[in-house]
C-alpha positions, -999 to +999 in steps of 0.1 A: -111-321-184-116-286-201-111-255-179-137-245-157-147-211-159-165-187-135-175-151-148-193-125-125-194-083-124-187-086-088-154-099-070-174-111-036-193-137-062-157-149-071-142-150-043-174-171-031-168-197-061-132-201-055-139-210-016-163-235-026-136-246-050-111-249-026-131-263+000-141-295-021-124-324-013-091-338-028-069-372-028-044-357-006-057-334+023-020-323+024-014-315-011-011-277-022-034-256-044-022-228-061-042-196-070-027-175-098-031-138-092-015-105-108+000-086-075+006-092-040-021-070-030-049-092-046-028-122-029-034-108+004-070-094-003-079-132-011-061-146+020-081-125+045-110-135+025-109-171+023-100-172+059-133-152+066-152-178+046-132-213+055-121-204+088-082-206+076-069-199+047-036-225+045-014-247+023-024-223-008+003-210-030-002-176-051+022-176-073+023-150-103+017-167-141+051-170-149+063-187-118+033-213-120+043-224-156+083-221-148+074-248-122+051-269-146+082-265-170+106-275-145+087-305-140+077-316-175+116-307-194+134-308-163+160-276-166+158-264-196+185-237-208+164-208-221+165-172-230+168-148-200+166-109-201+205-107-190+216-130-215+196-114-243+207-078-236+245-095-236+238-110-265+224-079-283+253-058-273+278-083-287+260-082-318+256-047-322+295-044-317+299-070-348+306-050-378+292-077-398+259-072-382+255-036-376+264-031-414+241-052-431+218-036-453+187-039-435+200-025-406+202+007-414+174+023-391+198+013-362+230+028-374+211+057-381+197+059-347+229+054-328+244+081-351+224+105-340+246+117-308+280+104-312+289+116-272+264+096-256+269+063-280+274+037-251+243+052-232+219+052-262+234+017-272+223+004-235+190+021-241+184+005-272+193-032-263+171-029-234+139-019-253+153-046-283+151-074-256+120-063-246+105-062-280+119-094-287+107-109-255+070-101-265+074-112-302+085-148-286+057-149-266+028-133-284+038-142-325+058-175-317+048-186-349+060-152-367+093-156-352+101-190-359+100-181-399+130-162-390+154-184-385+152-187-425+179-159-441+156-156-471+119-153-453+122-115-444+140-087-454+140-068-423+162-059-396+144-078-368+150-113-386+188-102-390+190-094-356+172-121-342+194-144-359+227-130-345+214-130-310+202-166-316+237-176-326+253-160-291+224-174-263+228-209-254+191-228-258+158-225-275+138-188-275+108-186-253+086-196-283+099-225-292+100-235-254+065-231-250+057-252-280+074-280-265+057-279-231+027-278-247+031-309-267+045-325-234+011-314-215-011-327-241+008-361-242+000-364-205+036-361-191+041-366-155+042-330-134+057-341-097+055-311-073+030-291-093-004-285-073-032-312-082-056-279-083-048-243-100-068-216-099-064-182-120-085-152-101-090-122-117-058-125-141-062-092-161-047-103-194-030-140-205-011-138-240-024-163-267+005-189-263+001-186-223-036-193-227-029-224-250-005-237-224-033-235-195-054-253-215-028-279-220-023-281-182-061-286-177-055-323-196-036-334-166-049-313-138-079-293-126-075-258-135-104-230-133-102-194-145-124-165-121-128-138-143-139-106-134-160-089-166-183-059-160-205-069-188-220-105-203-208-094-240-184-070-251-217-047-261-210-010-271-210+007-244-179+033-249-159+027-218-160-013-229-147-003-262-123+022-251-108+005-221-115-033-216-096-045-247-073-064-228-102-081-207-120-088-238-096-104-257-088-126-229-129-137-223-128-144-264-099-167-260-112-183-229-149-189-241-127-205-275-110-230-253-132-241-229-175-243-229-178-249-191-188-213-182-208-207-151-220-169-150-230-152-118-234-115-129-255-097-104-278-067-116-267-035-096-293-008-085-295+024-111-306+047-081-269+059-077-246+071-100-221+041-098-251+017-097-264+032-129-229+030-144-228-005-135-259-015-146-252+000-181-220-017-182-236-048-177-261-044-202-232-034-229-250+002-238-251+031-225-286+049-216-293+083-213-311+091-180-312+117-152-286+109-126-294+114-092-277+138-069-254+113-047-216+109-038-215+073-051-187+087-083-169+119-069-144+141-090-117+163-070-096+190-088-062+197-068-037+216-075-008+189-068-003+157-058+005+160-022-028+181-023-043+148-040-036+125-011-047+150+014-082+153-004-081+112-005-074+111+036-103+132+041-124+114+019-115+079+034-122+094+070-157+107+056-163+074+044-153+051+073-173+076+096-207+075+074-206+039+057-220+013+082-194-017+084-168-005+063-134-011+076-098+003+061-094-033+050-121-031+027-106-001+008-084-002-020-070+028-037-051+022-072-029+049-087-009+053-123+021+053-109+028+043-074+062+049-067+053+087-073+025+087-044+043+062-022+061+091-002+033+113+000+008+085+011+033+073+041+040+113+050+001+122+049-016+089+066+012+082+095+005+120+100-024+115+131-029+124+166-044+090+178-039+055+161-068+039+148-080+016+172-079+046+198-101+072+177-133+068+195-116+077+230-099+111+216-127+123+194-107+158+190-076+143+175-071+132+135-066+094+134-040+075+116-052+055+087-039+020+087-023+013+053+003-006+032+017+002+004+017-025-025+033-037-055+067-011-054+099-024-073+121-039-050+150-009-052+123+011-034+116-015-007+154-025+002+172+007+011+208-006+002+198-013-032+179+017-034+214+034-027+232+014-045+213+024-080+211+059-071+250+061-067+248+045-101+227+071-118+252+098-101+281+085-128+263+099-156+241+125-142+238+164-134+244+157-099+221+180-089+213+190-056+180+176-050+190+141-062+222+140-035+200+156-009+173+122-018+200+098-009+207+118+023+174+107+036+183+072+032+189+053+066+223+036+053+234+067+045+223+087+079+236+056+098+273+058+076+279+098+082+262+096+118+234+121+116+194+118+119+161+130+102+161+158+124+190+167+110+181+170+071+163+201+071+197+219+081+217+206+060+191+209+029+196+246+044+231+248+040+234+234+005+207+259-005+223+288+012+254+276-004+245+280-036+246+245-051+225+240-077+243+212-099+277+197-111+306+183-093+330+210-103+340+231-131+355+197-152+324+184-148+304+209-162+322+211-191+315+175-199+281+188-203+288+213-228+292+244-203+324+266-201+347+259-176+333+279-144+325+258-114+297+286-104+270+271-082+285+236-082+291+209-050+330+225-054+318+262-050+292+251-025+317+229-002+340+261-006+314+285+007+307+263+039+345+260+048+353+300+044+319+305+063+333+285+090+371+297+089+366+335+083+357+358+110+324+379+108+326+407+081+356+396+064+360+404+027+385+383+013+401+375-024+406+342-032+420+333-064+399+355-091+372+357-068+359+381-041+346+365-008+323+377+016+318+366+051+279+363+062+285+354+096+311+326+103+283+313+132+259+302+105+288+287+079+274+309+051+295+331+025+287+352-001+302+356-034+312+388-048+311+393-088+307+417-114+269+416-106+250+432-073+261+419-040+240+431-010+249+422+028+227+417+059+235+435+088+218+453+112+229+487+096+213+470+061+243+481+042+246+473+002+274+477-027+272+470-063+306+460-076+308+473-114+342+466-126+354+431-137+367+404-114+403+401-113+418+378-135+449+354-133+466+338-099+457+364-073+481+357-046+506+376-028+539+376-045+558+377-006+536+353+014+516+334-016+484+341+008+449+357-001+445+396-004+426+414+021+405+444+012+412+479+023+395+510+011+409+545-001+378+573-004+374+597-028+385+628-008+420+610-001+414+594+030+422+560+033+413+533+063+412+493+067+381+477+066+363+475+097+355+436+107+338+448+138+314+476+124+314+468+083+313+506+078+334+527+053+344+559+059+321+587+053+328+598+015+314+632-006+318+611-036+298+581-044+330+565-056+357+550-037+384+529-053+395+500-036+434+480-037+440+444-025+464+444+002+480+413+021+484+412+055+521+409+053+515+444+039+526+439+001+505+462-018+492+448-053+481+469-086+450+452-088+421+476-084+378+474-086+354+502-085+328+503-058+297+527-064+271+535-036+251+563-026+273+584-004+250+584+026+249+544+026+287+547+030+291+552+065+259+534+071 
C-alpha cells in the first residue's frame, strides 16, 4: 500500500487527521502505534492534543526518524555491525596518522591545513576529524551512489575517495549507505518485522533525506504508513519567503508526491483582514500581493538592546496576549529561538521572577505572575549538571582559564555541594575575584604557553596571592614580597593592592594618593639575615625619618614633594634598594 499523505497549512487540521488515523481499528488492541516527530517539544504538544481529542493518549511511541529506522533495521537485518560516529572519528585519526595516506598526492589540501598552526596541531587535527566524520555521514545518507564509486581506486582522483578508502579499511562493517540499500531490498521483499508497530505516522517532519524517504516508502509495503506535512502553500509558487526559506520543505514535498499519489489536502484560506492573515493568504496562494496593510498587532517587531532585554520584552508581550486573547493558555504558546542554549538561562531567570504563581494571578491583582514554562530541545550536557561540569573542566585544559569561565562552573550545584557554599555566596565570590584582579591564566607558566611574557600579573596565582595577603596583613601595611610592593587595603575585606611603577591610589578617610616613579626592585628581595620580606620605612627630604605608621597611614610633613624610601626588615637589617615616591607636599601628612 502506498504512503498516505495529509497536507495542510494549519497544524490543528493535521492533528485532527492524526487523531482519526490513530482512532481507527487495529487487528491487535494492545499493539503500539508510532508517531515520528523531530523534537521533544512536538511530542509533548501532540500528547496533549491527542488526549484532548481522544480522551487519552496511551500506547503511542514518539520516536525520532533515525530511532524508528534503527528499530526497523534490527528487525529486518538483525544486529548489523555498522559505522558509528565514534568509530568514524577514531578511524579518521588513525588514517591521518598513517604516513602513506597523508602523503598521497591527493591529500595536499589536508596537509596544508594541518600545517598552518604547528603548535596547535593535535587540536586542529581533532577538529578536522570531527568535521570529516560529519561530512562522510552526510555523503553516505544523501549520496550513497556516489560513495559506492569511491571503492574503486581509479574512479576519482580527489582526496575524499582516498580518505574514504583508508577509513573503510579501519572500520568494521558496511557504511550507512550500503546498509540502507540492503534494508530497502529486505523491506520490499516483505521481510518480517517483529516488534515494529503496525501503524506508523510521520508528523510535521521538516526534512527527510532521499534515501530515508525511500526506506519509508519501502516500509509502507508491510506497514500502514501516513505522512502529515505542514505546508504554507499548495504549490511552490513565487512568493519570496517560500523561495528563500522553504527549500527543505519544498524538496520533501516534491519527494513525497513522487513516491505516493494518495494525497489529502485540508488547506484553509486565512482571513486577510490582519497583517498575519494577509501574509498567510499570500503564502497559500504562492504569490505576493501588494495591498494596504491594516494597523493591528498580529505581527510585531521589537528592537532590543540585548538578549536579556529581548526575554523581558517577550514576557511582557506574553502577559499582554494572555490577558487580551480569550481562551489563550500558556500551553498554547510556543516560543522559538535561533540558539536555545544561549537564551535558556535568561528565560529561567526572567520567567521565574514574579510575585505570585500563575494559578493565583487573579487573587493578587497587583503582583507580577510567574508564567509557567518549559525549555525544550536543550543538549543533554546542559540538562545534566554533572556532565556539564565534567565537560567544563575538560575545556579548561587548553583554554585561557578566564575568571568568567571558572565562576560559571562555580554556579553548578555539584561544585557548590562539594565546597559547601550556596547560591547566596556567589556574589561575594565574584566580588573577591574581580577585586583581586583575576582576568585569565593559571600562572606565569600558563601565560608563557599562550605566547606572552613570563609574568603572572592578573592570573589566578596573582589574585589568590592578593586574597591571602589581604587576610594575613594588618591594615595600612606596605610590604615588599619577592620583587613586588604590596599594600593592604584592609585585612577584613580580604583585598590587597599591588604597587607597581604606575599610579597607585589608596582609599582611606583622608584619601591619600601616591605615584611610584622608580622601577620595581629586581632580583631576590629577601633579607640576608632572616630571609624575611621587607617592610617599608620613609625618610623625608629635610632629613627627618620615621617608620610607616600602620594606624594612621600618614607620611611625615615634608617641605619637598619627594621622599626617598629604603627597605628595612623587621629584624633591623637595612637594604640598598630604593624607590622614589612623588606627591604634592600637602598630601604627605594628609
